[in-house]
C-alpha positions as CSV (number, residue, x, y, z in Angstrom):
1,M,3.9,-0.1,-17.0
2,I,6.6,-0.5,-14.3
3,E,10.3,-1.1,-15.2
4,L,13.2,-1.9,-12.9
5,K,16.4,-0.3,-14.1
6,D,19.6,0.6,-12.2
7,D,17.9,0.2,-8.8
8,E,15.1,2.5,-9.8
9,L,11.4,1.8,-10.3
10,I,10.2,3.6,-13.4
11,F,6.5,4.2,-13.9
12,R,5.4,4.9,-17.5
13,F,1.9,5.8,-18.8
14,P,2.4,6.2,-22.6
15,E,-1.3,5.8,-23.2
16,I,-1.9,9.0,-21.2
17,H,1.0,11.1,-22.5
18,P,4.5,10.5,-23.9
19,D,5.9,12.6,-21.0
20,A,4.0,10.7,-18.3
21,V,7.1,9.1,-16.6
22,F,8.6,9.2,-13.1
23,S,11.0,7.1,-11.1
24,V,11.4,6.0,-7.5
25,D,14.5,4.9,-5.7
26,F,15.2,4.1,-2.0
27,Q,18.1,5.9,-0.3
28,R,20.1,4.2,2.4
29,T,20.7,6.5,5.4
30,L,21.4,6.6,9.1
31,R,18.9,6.2,11.9
32,I,18.3,9.2,14.0
33,P,17.7,9.0,17.7
34,D,14.1,8.2,18.8
35,D,14.1,10.8,21.6
36,N,11.2,13.1,20.4
37,R,13.7,15.8,19.5
38,E,13.7,17.1,15.9
39,Y,16.6,16.3,13.6
40,S,17.7,17.2,10.1
41,L,17.6,14.6,7.3
42,P,20.8,12.6,7.6
43,P,22.9,12.2,4.4
44,G,22.0,9.7,1.7
45,L,24.5,6.8,1.5
46,G,23.5,5.5,-1.9
47,N,20.6,3.5,-3.4
48,F,19.4,0.3,-1.9
49,P,19.7,-2.4,-4.5
50,L,16.4,-3.6,-5.9
51,H,15.7,-7.1,-7.3
52,H,12.8,-8.8,-9.1
53,I,10.9,-11.3,-6.9
54,D,10.6,-13.7,-9.9
55,D,14.4,-13.9,-10.3
56,F,14.8,-15.4,-6.8
57,S,11.5,-17.1,-6.2
58,E,13.0,-20.3,-4.9
59,K,14.8,-18.5,-2.1
60,L,12.0,-16.1,-1.0
61,P,8.9,-16.5,1.2
62,T,5.9,-17.8,-0.7
63,A,3.8,-14.8,0.3
64,W,6.2,-12.5,-1.6
65,E,5.5,-14.5,-4.9
66,Q,1.8,-13.9,-4.4
67,H,2.3,-10.1,-4.0
68,G,5.0,-10.0,-6.8
69,G,7.0,-6.8,-7.2
70,V,10.6,-6.3,-6.1
71,F,12.6,-6.5,-2.9
72,L,15.5,-4.8,-1.2
73,P,17.9,-6.0,1.5
74,M,18.2,-3.8,4.6
75,Y,20.0,-4.0,7.9
76,Q,17.9,-3.3,11.0
77,A,20.4,-0.6,11.9
78,E,19.6,1.3,8.8
79,A,16.9,3.7,7.7
80,L,15.6,4.8,4.3
81,W,14.0,7.7,2.5
82,I,12.1,7.5,-0.7
83,N,13.4,9.7,-3.6
84,F,11.2,10.7,-6.6
85,N,12.4,12.0,-10.0
86,G,10.3,13.2,-12.9
87,D,8.7,16.3,-14.5
88,Y,5.2,15.1,-15.3
89,P,2.8,15.5,-12.4
90,F,1.6,12.4,-10.6
91,A,-0.4,11.7,-7.5
92,V,1.5,9.0,-5.6
93,K,0.3,7.0,-2.6
94,I,2.9,5.5,-0.3
95,A,2.2,2.9,2.4
96,A,4.2,0.7,4.7
97,G,2.5,-2.5,5.7
98,K,-0.7,-1.1,4.1
99,I,-0.5,1.9,6.5
100,D,-0.7,5.1,4.6
101,A,2.5,7.1,5.2
102,V,0.7,10.4,4.6
103,T,-2.4,10.0,6.9
104,G,-1.3,7.1,9.2
105,K,-4.6,5.4,8.4
106,S,-5.3,2.0,6.7
107,W,-4.5,1.8,3.0
108,T,-7.2,2.6,0.4
109,N,-6.8,2.5,-3.4
110,K,-8.7,5.8,-3.8
111,L,-7.3,9.3,-3.8
112,K,-8.9,11.5,-1.1
113,G,-8.8,15.3,-1.5
114,K,-10.6,16.3,1.6
115,R,-7.9,14.9,3.8
116,Q,-5.1,14.4,1.3
117,N,-3.8,10.9,1.3
118,Y,-1.2,11.2,-1.5
119,L,1.9,13.1,-2.5
120,V,2.2,15.3,-5.6
121,I,5.2,14.7,-7.8
122,P,7.4,16.6,-8.7
123,D,6.4,19.1,-6.0
124,Q,7.3,16.5,-3.4
125,P,10.9,15.5,-4.2
126,W,11.3,12.9,-1.4
127,L,9.6,11.4,1.6
128,D,11.5,10.7,4.8
129,G,8.9,8.8,6.9
130,F,5.4,8.6,8.3
131,C,3.7,12.0,8.7
132,I,2.6,12.4,12.3
133,A,1.6,16.1,12.2
134,K,1.8,19.1,9.9
135,G,5.4,19.6,9.1
136,K,6.6,16.6,11.1
137,I,7.4,13.0,10.2
138,R,8.9,9.9,11.9
139,Q,11.7,8.3,10.0
140,F,11.3,5.1,8.1
141,I,13.3,2.4,10.0
142,A,13.6,-1.3,9.5
143,M,12.2,-3.7,12.1
144,P,11.4,-7.5,12.0
145,L,7.8,-8.4,11.3
146,G,6.0,-10.2,14.1
147,E,7.6,-8.4,17.1
148,G,5.1,-5.6,17.4
149,Y,7.3,-2.7,16.3
150,T,6.2,-2.0,12.7
151,A,3.6,0.7,12.0
152,E,1.3,-2.1,10.6
153,E,1.4,-4.0,13.9
154,Q,1.0,-1.0,16.1
155,L,-2.2,0.1,14.2
156,T,-3.7,-3.2,13.2
157,G,-2.2,-5.7,15.7
158,E,-1.1,-7.9,12.8
159,A,2.0,-8.5,10.8
160,E,0.4,-9.4,7.5
161,F,2.0,-7.3,4.7
162,G,5.2,-5.6,5.7
163,G,7.2,-3.9,3.0
164,I,6.3,-0.7,1.0
165,Q,3.4,-0.2,-1.3
166,I,3.5,2.4,-4.1
167,M,0.5,3.4,-6.2
168,A,0.8,6.1,-8.9
169,F,-1.9,8.1,-10.8
170,P,-0.8,10.3,-13.7
171,M,-2.2,13.8,-14.4
172,K,-4.9,13.8,-17.0
173,R,-3.6,14.6,-20.5
174,E,-5.9,17.6,-21.0
175,V,-5.0,19.1,-17.7
176,Y,-1.3,18.7,-18.3
177,E,-1.5,20.2,-21.8
178,K,-3.4,23.2,-20.4
179,L,-0.9,23.8,-17.7
180,R,2.0,23.4,-20.0
181,T,0.5,26.0,-22.4
182,R,-0.5,28.4,-19.7
183,F,2.5,28.3,-17.5
184,K,5.1,27.0,-20.0
185,L,6.0,24.1,-17.8
186,S,9.7,23.2,-18.1
187,V,11.9,20.5,-16.8
188,C,12.1,20.6,-13.0
189,D,15.7,21.2,-11.9
190,A,15.4,20.2,-8.3
191,E,17.8,17.4,-7.5
192,V,18.4,15.4,-4.3
193,D,22.1,14.8,-3.5
194,A,22.0,12.1,-2.4
195,E,24.8,-11.0,0.7
196,V,21.1,-11.7,1.1
197,I,20.5,-13.0,-2.4
198,G,22.8,-16.0,-2.2
199,R,20.7,-17.8,0.4
200,R,17.1,-18.3,1.4
201,V,15.6,-15.1,2.9
202,S,14.1,-16.0,6.3
203,L,13.7,-12.6,7.9
204,E,10.9,-10.5,6.6
205,M,11.1,-6.8,7.5
206,G,8.7,-3.9,7.8
207,L,9.0,-0.2,8.4
208,A,8.4,1.3,11.8
209,P,8.2,5.0,12.8
210,G,11.5,6.1,14.2
211,G,13.0,9.5,15.2
212,V,11.3,12.8,14.5
213,M,12.3,15.0,11.6
214,R,10.7,18.1,10.0
215,Q,9.3,17.7,6.5
216,E,6.5,19.4,4.7
217,I,3.9,17.3,2.8
218,Y,3.0,19.6,-0.1
219,E,-0.7,20.2,-0.7
220,D,-2.3,19.4,-4.0
221,E,-2.6,22.7,-5.9
222,Y,-4.2,21.0,-8.9
223,G,-7.2,19.5,-7.3
224,I,-8.5,15.9,-7.0
225,D,-10.1,16.1,-10.5
226,A,-6.7,16.6,-12.2
227,W,-5.7,13.0,-11.7
228,E,-6.5,10.1,-14.1
229,T,-7.9,7.7,-11.5
230,Q,-8.8,5.1,-14.1
231,A,-5.2,4.6,-15.1
232,H,-2.8,3.7,-12.3
233,S,0.1,1.3,-11.5
234,R,1.1,-0.2,-8.2
235,C,4.1,-2.0,-6.9
236,F,4.9,-4.0,-3.8
237,V,8.5,-3.4,-2.4
238,H,9.4,-6.2,0.0
239,I,12.1,-5.7,2.6
240,A,14.5,-8.5,3.6
């Protein structure tokens, strides 16, 4: 079950465990220079607003209705980073335009452990961009679809999807209970400091790889078998 509340996407799996909840929000930030030099993460400037597609269907592209989900308005001069909050472990796949942000390969619905194609929450508190090498990412920046700049167009030659795709797999109940008993898991205390709607949206955006920053993608210490692959939720986040 996915809920939109206070500009956050909340993923819940009560059928797996009462604690199986985490949330995602999208932080507005500054674009760093694309000059192949490494930069620190610029400050968060607040959440991007999120809106249900169904609430504005008459003003949005038809393709968005088919995908469903939510959308956020974003200026081309802006960048974003994805913020995760929650204590229960999840395997989370992130893609932009159906290009996997962790591997740089085409999207697949399956978790892959040999070459990890997902993030582990709450170990990974945020994601700043596309992973291009161990410890290095390229910032998520907004570019119009159809002009050849997005990661999707650079890798596939097409501008079909755009936006952001999120897919979440909760940890198996028995694995979580064993971990909680063995290690006395407690609440994670890591925190991150951190008028389009009134008219028809005509400009669809996608995410392109921007300037280089250093960020570690944490390896899965639980193992691929810890995740409940039969229970998952996915959401399409469109960008206007």
